[in-house]
mmCIF file of the N, C-alpha and C atoms, coordinates in Angstrom:
data_MODEL
# 
_entry.id   MODEL 
# 
loop_
_atom_site.group_PDB 
_atom_site.id 
_atom_site.type_symbol 
_atom_site.label_atom_id 
_atom_site.label_alt_id 
_atom_site.label_comp_id 
_atom_site.label_asym_id 
_atom_site.label_entity_id 
_atom_site.label_seq_id 
_atom_site.pdbx_PDB_ins_code 
_atom_site.Cartn_x 
_atom_site.Cartn_y 
_atom_site.Cartn_z 
_atom_site.occupancy 
_atom_site.B_iso_or_equiv 
_atom_site.pdbx_formal_charge 
_atom_site.auth_seq_id 
_atom_site.auth_comp_id 
_atom_site.auth_asym_id 
_atom_site.auth_atom_id 
_atom_site.pdbx_PDB_model_num 
ATOM 1   N N  . UNK A 1 1  ? 80.220  109.008 104.529 1.00 0.00 ? 1  UNK A N  1 
ATOM 2   C CA . UNK A 1 1  ? 80.698  109.073 105.862 1.00 0.00 ? 1  UNK A CA 1 
ATOM 3   C C  . UNK A 1 1  ? 81.593  110.332 106.002 1.00 0.00 ? 1  UNK A C  1 
ATOM 4   N N  . UNK A 1 2  ? 81.508  110.912 107.228 1.00 0.00 ? 2  UNK A N  1 
ATOM 5   C CA . UNK A 1 2  ? 82.386  112.025 107.455 1.00 0.00 ? 2  UNK A CA 1 
ATOM 6   C C  . UNK A 1 2  ? 83.191  111.838 108.742 1.00 0.00 ? 2  UNK A C  1 
ATOM 7   N N  . UNK A 1 3  ? 84.467  112.061 108.629 1.00 0.00 ? 3  UNK A N  1 
ATOM 8   C CA . UNK A 1 3  ? 85.416  111.968 109.715 1.00 0.00 ? 3  UNK A CA 1 
ATOM 9   C C  . UNK A 1 3  ? 86.199  113.262 109.922 1.00 0.00 ? 3  UNK A C  1 
ATOM 10  N N  . UNK A 1 4  ? 86.530  113.459 111.187 1.00 0.00 ? 4  UNK A N  1 
ATOM 11  C CA . UNK A 1 4  ? 87.438  114.581 111.539 1.00 0.00 ? 4  UNK A CA 1 
ATOM 12  C C  . UNK A 1 4  ? 88.580  113.946 112.236 1.00 0.00 ? 4  UNK A C  1 
ATOM 13  N N  . UNK A 1 5  ? 89.747  114.214 111.673 1.00 0.00 ? 5  UNK A N  1 
ATOM 14  C CA . UNK A 1 5  ? 91.006  113.625 112.220 1.00 0.00 ? 5  UNK A CA 1 
ATOM 15  C C  . UNK A 1 5  ? 91.858  114.723 112.706 1.00 0.00 ? 5  UNK A C  1 
ATOM 16  N N  . UNK A 1 6  ? 92.391  114.604 113.937 1.00 0.00 ? 6  UNK A N  1 
ATOM 17  C CA . UNK A 1 6  ? 93.319  115.579 114.516 1.00 0.00 ? 6  UNK A CA 1 
ATOM 18  C C  . UNK A 1 6  ? 94.811  115.188 114.155 1.00 0.00 ? 6  UNK A C  1 
ATOM 19  N N  . UNK A 1 7  ? 95.546  116.110 113.581 1.00 0.00 ? 7  UNK A N  1 
ATOM 20  C CA . UNK A 1 7  ? 96.878  115.860 113.167 1.00 0.00 ? 7  UNK A CA 1 
ATOM 21  C C  . UNK A 1 7  ? 97.813  116.781 113.937 1.00 0.00 ? 7  UNK A C  1 
ATOM 22  N N  . UNK A 1 8  ? 98.652  116.181 114.787 1.00 0.00 ? 8  UNK A N  1 
ATOM 23  C CA . UNK A 1 8  ? 99.399  116.954 115.788 1.00 0.00 ? 8  UNK A CA 1 
ATOM 24  C C  . UNK A 1 8  ? 100.513 117.827 115.159 1.00 0.00 ? 8  UNK A C  1 
ATOM 25  N N  . UNK A 1 9  ? 101.171 117.328 114.149 1.00 0.00 ? 9  UNK A N  1 
ATOM 26  C CA . UNK A 1 9  ? 102.378 118.045 113.665 1.00 0.00 ? 9  UNK A CA 1 
ATOM 27  C C  . UNK A 1 9  ? 102.087 118.668 112.244 1.00 0.00 ? 9  UNK A C  1 
ATOM 28  N N  . UNK A 1 10 ? 100.931 119.243 112.044 1.00 0.00 ? 10 UNK A N  1 
ATOM 29  C CA . UNK A 1 10 ? 100.735 119.994 110.767 1.00 0.00 ? 10 UNK A CA 1 
ATOM 30  C C  . UNK A 1 10 ? 100.812 121.438 111.048 1.00 0.00 ? 10 UNK A C  1 
ATOM 31  N N  . UNK A 1 11 ? 101.896 122.039 110.494 1.00 0.00 ? 11 UNK A N  1 
ATOM 32  C CA . UNK A 1 11 ? 102.222 123.431 110.969 1.00 0.00 ? 11 UNK A CA 1 
ATOM 33  C C  . UNK A 1 11 ? 102.289 124.428 109.796 1.00 0.00 ? 11 UNK A C  1 
ATOM 34  N N  . UNK A 1 12 ? 102.608 123.944 108.532 1.00 0.00 ? 12 UNK A N  1 
ATOM 35  C CA . UNK A 1 12 ? 102.922 124.866 107.481 1.00 0.00 ? 12 UNK A CA 1 
ATOM 36  C C  . UNK A 1 12 ? 101.892 124.623 106.336 1.00 0.00 ? 12 UNK A C  1 
ATOM 37  N N  . UNK A 1 13 ? 101.793 125.574 105.434 1.00 0.00 ? 13 UNK A N  1 
ATOM 38  C CA . UNK A 1 13 ? 101.060 125.417 104.207 1.00 0.00 ? 13 UNK A CA 1 
ATOM 39  C C  . UNK A 1 13 ? 101.498 124.242 103.380 1.00 0.00 ? 13 UNK A C  1 
ATOM 40  N N  . UNK A 1 14 ? 102.788 123.971 103.432 1.00 0.00 ? 14 UNK A N  1 
ATOM 41  C CA . UNK A 1 14 ? 103.285 122.833 102.753 1.00 0.00 ? 14 UNK A CA 1 
ATOM 42  C C  . UNK A 1 14 ? 102.745 121.520 103.283 1.00 0.00 ? 14 UNK A C  1 
ATOM 43  N N  . UNK A 1 15 ? 102.611 121.458 104.603 1.00 0.00 ? 15 UNK A N  1 
ATOM 44  C CA . UNK A 1 15 ? 101.977 120.255 105.236 1.00 0.00 ? 15 UNK A CA 1 
ATOM 45  C C  . UNK A 1 15 ? 100.588 120.105 104.761 1.00 0.00 ? 15 UNK A C  1 
ATOM 46  N N  . UNK A 1 16 ? 99.828  121.162 104.689 1.00 0.00 ? 16 UNK A N  1 
ATOM 47  C CA . UNK A 1 16 ? 98.393  121.183 104.263 1.00 0.00 ? 16 UNK A CA 1 
ATOM 48  C C  . UNK A 1 16 ? 98.297  120.667 102.904 1.00 0.00 ? 16 UNK A C  1 
ATOM 49  N N  . UNK A 1 17 ? 99.133  121.167 101.973 1.00 0.00 ? 17 UNK A N  1 
ATOM 50  C CA . UNK A 1 17 ? 99.187  120.722 100.548 1.00 0.00 ? 17 UNK A CA 1 
ATOM 51  C C  . UNK A 1 17 ? 99.529  119.261 100.397 1.00 0.00 ? 17 UNK A C  1 
ATOM 52  N N  . UNK A 1 18 ? 100.473 118.817 101.217 1.00 0.00 ? 18 UNK A N  1 
ATOM 53  C CA . UNK A 1 18 ? 100.943 117.367 101.145 1.00 0.00 ? 18 UNK A CA 1 
ATOM 54  C C  . UNK A 1 18 ? 99.820  116.461 101.608 1.00 0.00 ? 18 UNK A C  1 
ATOM 55  N N  . UNK A 1 19 ? 99.135  116.880 102.686 1.00 0.00 ? 19 UNK A N  1 
ATOM 56  C CA . UNK A 1 19 ? 98.056  116.056 103.157 1.00 0.00 ? 19 UNK A CA 1 
ATOM 57  C C  . UNK A 1 19 ? 96.872  116.029 102.220 1.00 0.00 ? 19 UNK A C  1 
ATOM 58  N N  . UNK A 1 20 ? 96.519  117.215 101.671 1.00 0.00 ? 20 UNK A N  1 
ATOM 59  C CA . UNK A 1 20 ? 95.462  117.287 100.728 1.00 0.00 ? 20 UNK A CA 1 
ATOM 60  C C  . UNK A 1 20 ? 95.719  116.389 99.452  1.00 0.00 ? 20 UNK A C  1 
ATOM 61  N N  . UNK A 1 21 ? 96.921  116.377 98.931  1.00 0.00 ? 21 UNK A N  1 
ATOM 62  C CA . UNK A 1 21 ? 97.249  115.577 97.798  1.00 0.00 ? 21 UNK A CA 1 
ATOM 63  C C  . UNK A 1 21 ? 97.189  114.136 98.121  1.00 0.00 ? 21 UNK A C  1 
ATOM 64  N N  . UNK A 1 22 ? 97.741  113.696 99.290  1.00 0.00 ? 22 UNK A N  1 
ATOM 65  C CA . UNK A 1 22 ? 97.748  112.345 99.686  1.00 0.00 ? 22 UNK A CA 1 
ATOM 66  C C  . UNK A 1 22 ? 96.324  111.805 99.922  1.00 0.00 ? 22 UNK A C  1 
ATOM 67  N N  . UNK A 1 23 ? 95.427  112.566 100.547 1.00 0.00 ? 23 UNK A N  1 
ATOM 68  C CA . UNK A 1 23 ? 94.007  112.102 100.716 1.00 0.00 ? 23 UNK A CA 1 
ATOM 69  C C  . UNK A 1 23 ? 93.283  112.056 99.428  1.00 0.00 ? 23 UNK A C  1 
ATOM 70  N N  . UNK A 1 24 ? 93.487  113.062 98.619  1.00 0.00 ? 24 UNK A N  1 
ATOM 71  C CA . UNK A 1 24 ? 92.745  113.130 97.383  1.00 0.00 ? 24 UNK A CA 1 
ATOM 72  C C  . UNK A 1 24 ? 93.072  112.015 96.380  1.00 0.00 ? 24 UNK A C  1 
ATOM 73  N N  . UNK A 1 25 ? 94.305  111.445 96.582  1.00 0.00 ? 25 UNK A N  1 
ATOM 74  C CA . UNK A 1 25 ? 94.614  110.261 95.731  1.00 0.00 ? 25 UNK A CA 1 
ATOM 75  C C  . UNK A 1 25 ? 93.989  109.012 96.104  1.00 0.00 ? 25 UNK A C  1 
ATOM 76  N N  . UNK A 1 26 ? 93.252  108.924 97.195  1.00 0.00 ? 26 UNK A N  1 
ATOM 77  C CA . UNK A 1 26 ? 92.482  107.759 97.581  1.00 0.00 ? 26 UNK A CA 1 
ATOM 78  C C  . UNK A 1 26 ? 91.178  107.655 96.902  1.00 0.00 ? 26 UNK A C  1 
ATOM 79  N N  . UNK A 1 27 ? 90.862  106.546 96.352  1.00 0.00 ? 27 UNK A N  1 
ATOM 80  C CA . UNK A 1 27 ? 89.491  106.344 95.682  1.00 0.00 ? 27 UNK A CA 1 
ATOM 81  C C  . UNK A 1 27 ? 88.379  106.376 96.811  1.00 0.00 ? 27 UNK A C  1 
ATOM 82  N N  . UNK A 1 28 ? 87.370  107.156 96.488  1.00 0.00 ? 28 UNK A N  1 
ATOM 83  C CA . UNK A 1 28 ? 86.296  107.189 97.453  1.00 0.00 ? 28 UNK A CA 1 
ATOM 84  C C  . UNK A 1 28 ? 86.209  108.474 98.161  1.00 0.00 ? 28 UNK A C  1 
ATOM 85  N N  . UNK A 1 29 ? 87.195  109.271 98.086  1.00 0.00 ? 29 UNK A N  1 
ATOM 86  C CA . UNK A 1 29 ? 87.166  110.625 98.747  1.00 0.00 ? 29 UNK A CA 1 
ATOM 87  C C  . UNK A 1 29 ? 86.295  111.543 98.020  1.00 0.00 ? 29 UNK A C  1 
ATOM 88  N N  . UNK A 1 30 ? 85.254  112.168 98.670  1.00 0.00 ? 30 UNK A N  1 
ATOM 89  C CA . UNK A 1 30 ? 84.395  112.977 98.046  1.00 0.00 ? 30 UNK A CA 1 
ATOM 90  C C  . UNK A 1 30 ? 84.798  114.493 98.306  1.00 0.00 ? 30 UNK A C  1 
ATOM 91  N N  . UNK A 1 31 ? 85.181  114.809 99.535  1.00 0.00 ? 31 UNK A N  1 
ATOM 92  C CA . UNK A 1 31 ? 85.566  116.177 99.842  1.00 0.00 ? 31 UNK A CA 1 
ATOM 93  C C  . UNK A 1 31 ? 86.605  116.102 101.016 1.00 0.00 ? 31 UNK A C  1 
ATOM 94  N N  . UNK A 1 32 ? 87.447  117.137 100.981 1.00 0.00 ? 32 UNK A N  1 
ATOM 95  C CA . UNK A 1 32 ? 88.477  117.175 102.057 1.00 0.00 ? 32 UNK A CA 1 
ATOM 96  C C  . UNK A 1 32 ? 88.697  118.648 102.438 1.00 0.00 ? 32 UNK A C  1 
ATOM 97  N N  . UNK A 1 33 ? 88.555  118.952 103.760 1.00 0.00 ? 33 UNK A N  1 
ATOM 98  C CA . UNK A 1 33 ? 88.807  120.320 104.161 1.00 0.00 ? 33 UNK A CA 1 
ATOM 99  C C  . UNK A 1 33 ? 89.855  120.246 105.292 1.00 0.00 ? 33 UNK A C  1 
ATOM 100 N N  . UNK A 1 34 ? 90.865  121.082 105.224 1.00 0.00 ? 34 UNK A N  1 
ATOM 101 C CA . UNK A 1 34 ? 91.972  121.068 106.166 1.00 0.00 ? 34 UNK A CA 1 
ATOM 102 C C  . UNK A 1 34 ? 92.095  122.385 106.908 1.00 0.00 ? 34 UNK A C  1 
ATOM 103 N N  . UNK A 1 35 ? 92.108  122.313 108.209 1.00 0.00 ? 35 UNK A N  1 
ATOM 104 C CA . UNK A 1 35 ? 92.302  123.523 108.976 1.00 0.00 ? 35 UNK A CA 1 
ATOM 105 C C  . UNK A 1 35 ? 93.638  123.460 109.708 1.00 0.00 ? 35 UNK A C  1 
ATOM 106 N N  . UNK A 1 36 ? 94.627  124.278 109.274 1.00 0.00 ? 36 UNK A N  1 
ATOM 107 C CA . UNK A 1 36 ? 95.933  124.220 109.893 1.00 0.00 ? 36 UNK A CA 1 
ATOM 108 C C  . UNK A 1 36 ? 95.895  124.775 111.291 1.00 0.00 ? 36 UNK A C  1 
ATOM 109 N N  . UNK A 1 37 ? 95.031  125.755 111.543 1.00 0.00 ? 37 UNK A N  1 
ATOM 110 C CA . UNK A 1 37 ? 94.933  126.421 112.816 1.00 0.00 ? 37 UNK A CA 1 
ATOM 111 C C  . UNK A 1 37 ? 94.327  125.470 113.906 1.00 0.00 ? 37 UNK A C  1 
ATOM 112 N N  . UNK A 1 38 ? 93.327  124.682 113.514 1.00 0.00 ? 38 UNK A N  1 
ATOM 113 C CA . UNK A 1 38 ? 92.712  123.693 114.419 1.00 0.00 ? 38 UNK A CA 1 
ATOM 114 C C  . UNK A 1 38 ? 93.504  122.349 114.377 1.00 0.00 ? 38 UNK A C  1 
ATOM 115 N N  . UNK A 1 39 ? 94.353  122.199 113.405 1.00 0.00 ? 39 UNK A N  1 
ATOM 116 C CA . UNK A 1 39 ? 95.134  120.995 113.185 1.00 0.00 ? 39 UNK A CA 1 
ATOM 117 C C  . UNK A 1 39 ? 94.094  119.788 112.957 1.00 0.00 ? 39 UNK A C  1 
ATOM 118 N N  . UNK A 1 40 ? 93.104  120.096 112.151 1.00 0.00 ? 40 UNK A N  1 
ATOM 119 C CA . UNK A 1 40 ? 92.102  119.014 111.793 1.00 0.00 ? 40 UNK A CA 1 
ATOM 120 C C  . UNK A 1 40 ? 91.951  118.860 110.281 1.00 0.00 ? 40 UNK A C  1 
ATOM 121 N N  . UNK A 1 41 ? 91.633  117.598 109.968 1.00 0.00 ? 41 UNK A N  1 
ATOM 122 C CA . UNK A 1 41 ? 91.398  117.239 108.595 1.00 0.00 ? 41 UNK A CA 1 
ATOM 123 C C  . UNK A 1 41 ? 89.939  116.636 108.608 1.00 0.00 ? 41 UNK A C  1 
ATOM 124 N N  . UNK A 1 42 ? 89.031  117.273 107.880 1.00 0.00 ? 42 UNK A N  1 
ATOM 125 C CA . UNK A 1 42 ? 87.677  116.836 107.727 1.00 0.00 ? 42 UNK A CA 1 
ATOM 126 C C  . UNK A 1 42 ? 87.524  116.195 106.342 1.00 0.00 ? 42 UNK A C  1 
ATOM 127 N N  . UNK A 1 43 ? 87.005  114.966 106.316 1.00 0.00 ? 43 UNK A N  1 
ATOM 128 C CA . UNK A 1 43 ? 86.952  114.209 105.090 1.00 0.00 ? 43 UNK A CA 1 
ATOM 129 C C  . UNK A 1 43 ? 85.600  113.583 104.919 1.00 0.00 ? 43 UNK A C  1 
ATOM 130 N N  . UNK A 1 44 ? 85.032  113.739 103.806 1.00 0.00 ? 44 UNK A N  1 
ATOM 131 C CA . UNK A 1 44 ? 83.767  113.020 103.413 1.00 0.00 ? 44 UNK A CA 1 
ATOM 132 C C  . UNK A 1 44 ? 84.183  112.026 102.417 1.00 0.00 ? 44 UNK A C  1 
ATOM 133 N N  . UNK A 1 45 ? 83.799  110.791 102.645 1.00 0.00 ? 45 UNK A N  1 
ATOM 134 C CA . UNK A 1 45 ? 84.239  109.648 101.722 1.00 0.00 ? 45 UNK A CA 1 
ATOM 135 C C  . UNK A 1 45 ? 83.149  108.480 101.735 1.00 0.00 ? 45 UNK A C  1 
ATOM 136 N N  . UNK A 1 46 ? 83.325  107.734 100.699 1.00 0.00 ? 46 UNK A N  1 
ATOM 137 C CA . UNK A 1 46 ? 82.450  106.578 100.617 1.00 0.00 ? 46 UNK A CA 1 
ATOM 138 C C  . UNK A 1 46 ? 83.034  105.396 101.232 1.00 0.00 ? 46 UNK A C  1 
ATOM 139 N N  . UNK A 1 47 ? 82.330  104.787 102.197 1.00 0.00 ? 47 UNK A N  1 
ATOM 140 C CA . UNK A 1 47 ? 82.889  103.707 102.940 1.00 0.00 ? 47 UNK A CA 1 
ATOM 141 C C  . UNK A 1 47 ? 82.969  102.399 102.115 1.00 0.00 ? 47 UNK A C  1 
ATOM 142 N N  . UNK A 1 48 ? 82.392  102.360 100.961 1.00 0.00 ? 48 UNK A N  1 
ATOM 143 C CA . UNK A 1 48 ? 82.524  101.211 100.022 1.00 0.00 ? 48 UNK A CA 1 
ATOM 144 C C  . UNK A 1 48 ? 84.018  101.065 99.601  1.00 0.00 ? 48 UNK A C  1 
ATOM 145 N N  . UNK A 1 49 ? 84.672  102.218 99.364  1.00 0.00 ? 49 UNK A N  1 
ATOM 146 C CA . UNK A 1 49 ? 85.987  102.250 98.888  1.00 0.00 ? 49 UNK A CA 1 
ATOM 147 C C  . UNK A 1 49 ? 87.070  102.497 99.918  1.00 0.00 ? 49 UNK A C  1 
ATOM 148 N N  . UNK A 1 50 ? 86.726  103.143 101.055 1.00 0.00 ? 50 UNK A N  1 
ATOM 149 C CA . UNK A 1 50 ? 87.685  103.689 102.009 1.00 0.00 ? 50 UNK A CA 1 
ATOM 150 C C  . UNK A 1 50 ? 87.159  103.575 103.409 1.00 0.00 ? 50 UNK A C  1 
ATOM 151 N N  . UNK A 1 51 ? 88.087  103.274 104.358 1.00 0.00 ? 51 UNK A N  1 
ATOM 152 C CA . UNK A 1 51 ? 87.687  103.255 105.735 1.00 0.00 ? 51 UNK A CA 1 
ATOM 153 C C  . UNK A 1 51 ? 88.590  104.313 106.414 1.00 0.00 ? 51 UNK A C  1 
ATOM 154 N N  . UNK A 1 52 ? 88.108  104.696 107.598 1.00 0.00 ? 52 UNK A N  1 
ATOM 155 C CA . UNK A 1 52 ? 88.837  105.827 108.373 1.00 0.00 ? 52 UNK A CA 1 
ATOM 156 C C  . UNK A 1 52 ? 90.263  105.336 108.700 1.00 0.00 ? 52 UNK A C  1 
ATOM 157 N N  . UNK A 1 53 ? 90.394  104.058 109.001 1.00 0.00 ? 53 UNK A N  1 
ATOM 158 C CA . UNK A 1 53 ? 91.786  103.504 109.281 1.00 0.00 ? 53 UNK A CA 1 
ATOM 159 C C  . UNK A 1 53 ? 92.736  103.630 108.149 1.00 0.00 ? 53 UNK A C  1 
ATOM 160 N N  . UNK A 1 54 ? 92.220  103.575 106.907 1.00 0.00 ? 54 UNK A N  1 
ATOM 161 C CA . UNK A 1 54 ? 92.997  103.755 105.711 1.00 0.00 ? 54 UNK A CA 1 
ATOM 162 C C  . UNK A 1 54 ? 93.487  105.138 105.568 1.00 0.00 ? 54 UNK A C  1 
ATOM 163 N N  . UNK A 1 55 ? 92.631  106.157 105.926 1.00 0.00 ? 55 UNK A N  1 
ATOM 164 C CA . UNK A 1 55 ? 92.983  107.541 105.925 1.00 0.00 ? 55 UNK A CA 1 
ATOM 165 C C  . UNK A 1 55 ? 94.084  107.827 106.900 1.00 0.00 ? 55 UNK A C  1 
ATOM 166 N N  . UNK A 1 56 ? 93.832  107.308 108.137 1.00 0.00 ? 56 UNK A N  1 
ATOM 167 C CA . UNK A 1 56 ? 94.784  107.478 109.195 1.00 0.00 ? 56 UNK A CA 1 
ATOM 168 C C  . UNK A 1 56 ? 96.151  106.952 108.797 1.00 0.00 ? 56 UNK A C  1 
ATOM 169 N N  . UNK A 1 57 ? 96.202  105.766 108.287 1.00 0.00 ? 57 UNK A N  1 
ATOM 170 C CA . UNK A 1 57 ? 97.386  105.045 107.771 1.00 0.00 ? 57 UNK A CA 1 
ATOM 171 C C  . UNK A 1 57 ? 98.106  105.818 106.772 1.00 0.00 ? 57 UNK A C  1 
ATOM 172 N N  . UNK A 1 58 ? 97.306  106.426 105.844 1.00 0.00 ? 58 UNK A N  1 
ATOM 173 C CA . UNK A 1 58 ? 97.946  107.324 104.777 1.00 0.00 ? 58 UNK A CA 1 
ATOM 174 C C  . UNK A 1 58 ? 98.638  108.521 105.396 1.00 0.00 ? 58 UNK A C  1 
ATOM 175 N N  . UNK A 1 59 ? 98.050  109.125 106.358 1.00 0.00 ? 59 UNK A N  1 
ATOM 176 C CA . UNK A 1 59 ? 98.628  110.255 106.999 1.00 0.00 ? 59 UNK A CA 1 
ATOM 177 C C  . UNK A 1 59 ? 99.823  109.852 107.831 1.00 0.00 ? 59 UNK A C  1 
ATOM 178 N N  . UNK A 1 60 ? 99.733  108.690 108.524 1.00 0.00 ? 60 UNK A N  1 
ATOM 179 C CA . UNK A 1 60 ? 100.955 108.263 109.343 1.00 0.00 ? 60 UNK A CA 1 
ATOM 180 C C  . UNK A 1 60 ? 102.111 107.901 108.425 1.00 0.00 ? 60 UNK A C  1 
ATOM 181 N N  . UNK A 1 61 ? 101.780 107.373 107.211 1.00 0.00 ? 61 UNK A N  1 
ATOM 182 C CA . UNK A 1 61 ? 102.898 106.978 106.259 1.00 0.00 ? 61 UNK A CA 1 
ATOM 183 C C  . UNK A 1 61 ? 103.633 108.325 105.739 1.00 0.00 ? 61 UNK A C  1 
ATOM 184 N N  . UNK A 1 62 ? 102.899 109.429 105.786 1.00 0.00 ? 62 UNK A N  1 
ATOM 185 C CA . UNK A 1 62 ? 103.600 110.639 105.457 1.00 0.00 ? 62 UNK A CA 1 
ATOM 186 C C  . UNK A 1 62 ? 104.401 111.228 106.534 1.00 0.00 ? 62 UNK A C  1 
ATOM 187 N N  . UNK A 1 63 ? 104.289 110.621 107.788 1.00 0.00 ? 63 UNK A N  1 
ATOM 188 C CA . UNK A 1 63 ? 105.079 111.086 108.926 1.00 0.00 ? 63 UNK A CA 1 
ATOM 189 C C  . UNK A 1 63 ? 104.314 111.964 109.888 1.00 0.00 ? 63 UNK A C  1 
ATOM 190 N N  . UNK A 1 64 ? 102.954 112.067 109.799 1.00 0.00 ? 64 UNK A N  1 
ATOM 191 C CA . UNK A 1 64 ? 102.233 112.828 110.657 1.00 0.00 ? 64 UNK A CA 1 
ATOM 192 C C  . UNK A 1 64 ? 101.705 112.058 111.863 1.00 0.00 ? 64 UNK A C  1 
ATOM 193 N N  . UNK A 1 65 ? 101.541 112.708 112.981 1.00 0.00 ? 65 UNK A N  1 
ATOM 194 C CA . UNK A 1 65 ? 101.020 112.099 114.202 1.00 0.00 ? 65 UNK A CA 1 
ATOM 195 C C  . UNK A 1 65 ? 99.551  112.358 114.332 1.00 0.00 ? 65 UNK A C  1 
ATOM 196 N N  . UNK A 1 66 ? 98.840  111.279 114.421 1.00 0.00 ? 66 UNK A N  1 
ATOM 197 C CA . UNK A 1 66 ? 97.319  111.299 114.634 1.00 0.00 ? 66 UNK A CA 1 
ATOM 198 C C  . UNK A 1 66 ? 97.069  111.385 116.081 1.00 0.00 ? 66 UNK A C  1 
ATOM 199 N N  . UNK A 1 67 ? 96.181  112.265 116.544 1.00 0.00 ? 67 UNK A N  1 
ATOM 200 C CA . UNK A 1 67 ? 95.794  112.335 117.967 1.00 0.00 ? 67 UNK A CA 1 
ATOM 201 C C  . UNK A 1 67 ? 94.493  111.578 118.124 1.00 0.00 ? 67 UNK A C  1 
# 
């Protein structure tokens, strides 16, 4: 499954690295691409292990606002 999630307050390279590390720690993540300019996180994952709501919750737990 592929999801594109808009993250409102992702502004710096540090934000990108923090998001990438948090998402990569979830079992079932196959690929993750982050665009700071578009404020988007594109994730390819296995729905057997992970749901989109889990990814959104992970980002919200880090303090980011999901659009």
